[in-house]
N, C-alpha and C positions, 0 to 999 in steps of 0.2 A: 177198204182194201178189196181189191177184186178177186174173184176165184182163180184168175190167171196167176196173180201175184202169189196167192196161197199156194197154188201148184207148184210153181217154180221154186218157192222157199222149201217145200217139201222135198223137192229134188236136191237142193243144196244141202239138206240135213243128211242126205245119203252119200254125199262125197266122202272120198278117203282124204286123209290129211294131204295138204298141198295140191289137191285137185281143184281145178277151176271150172266154173260153169259160166259161159259167156252168153249173154241175152242181147240180141241185136234190136235196136230201136231206130225210129226213122229221123229223129231230130234231137237236138240238144235239149230242148224242152221236155220231150218224152223221156230222155235219158235221166234228166233231173227228177222228173216226176216218178219214174220207176225206182230209181235209187232211193228216193225218200220213202216210198211204199215199201221197199225191201227193208229199210231200216226200222221202219214201224213194225213190220212183220217180226223182225228179229227181237225187237223190244217186247212185243207180245209173247213171243216164245221164252224170252228170259224170265218171264213170270213162272213158267212151268218147269223149264230146264236151264238155269242160268250158266251152268258149266258149258253145255254144248252150244248154247246161244252165242257165248262170248268166242267161240271157235270160229264162227262165221263172219267173214269180212265182206263189206260191200264197197265196190269202187266203181268209178266211171273212167272209161278210156275211149280213146279215139284210135282206131287201127284201120289201115287201108281206106281211109276216107269214111269210115262208117262208125256210128256210135254204138257203144256196148256198155252194159251194166254187168260187172263181173262179180260173182259170188265164189268165194273160196273158203275152204275149211283149213284152218291152221291150228295146230296143237299149241295152246298158249300156256297151259298149266303144265310144268313138268311133273311127271309121274314117278321119277326116280331122282333121288338125290343122294349125296354122300355127306356123312358126317365125319369130320376128322377128330379123333379121340386125342386126349392128352398123352396117349403113348405113341402118337403120330400115325397110327392105323386108321384106315378108312373103313366105315360101315355103311353098307347100302340101306337106304330108307326108301320105301315105296308108299305111295299114296294112291288111293282109288276113289276119285271124286264122285264116281256113280255110286260106288258101294256106300260111301258116307251119305249121299243124298238118299238112297234107299233106307238107310238106317234111320235118318232123320224123319223121313215120311212115315215108316212104320211107328216110331215114337209118337209122332203127331196123331197117328190113327189109333193110339192107344193099345198097340199089340204088346203082349207080355214078352218078357225077357225071353222065355222059352220059344215062343212063335218066332221072335226075331232071330234067335240062334238056328232055328230050323230052316228059315228062309235064307239065311246067309251062310249056311254050312258052318256055323260056329262064329265066335267072336275073338278078336285078338285081345291080348292083355290091355293094350292101350285103350281099346274100344270099352272094354269092361270098366277100366279106371274112368274114363271120360263119361261114359253114358249111364253106368250103374255102379257108382262108388258106394262102398258100405264099410 
């Protein structure tokens, strides 16, 4: 991977949802190579942050006679859902993939329950049941 590829991928990580970053290349061969490098960069990033890596898409387009590699950030994982109860009422459920990731990393780093609670401003009942069953 080149420093240029890494630099552009860093810019792609800063995109807001549905924003696109167009990178112009000179030929179809260059387009294929850059797209492949970006996919490799995304794969490397997925080892560190799989949730955010999955949000970045890489595509190849030809526009106005020019070749482009397009990086786009898409929100793939829904963060709000609804559960329909037996009474017919809907209850909102929220997930926070980044919070879950931080919690898992803190557990992996052997932080105590108290330290984790301090870092995350408390734990939900579900988190307590899942990660600290007693």
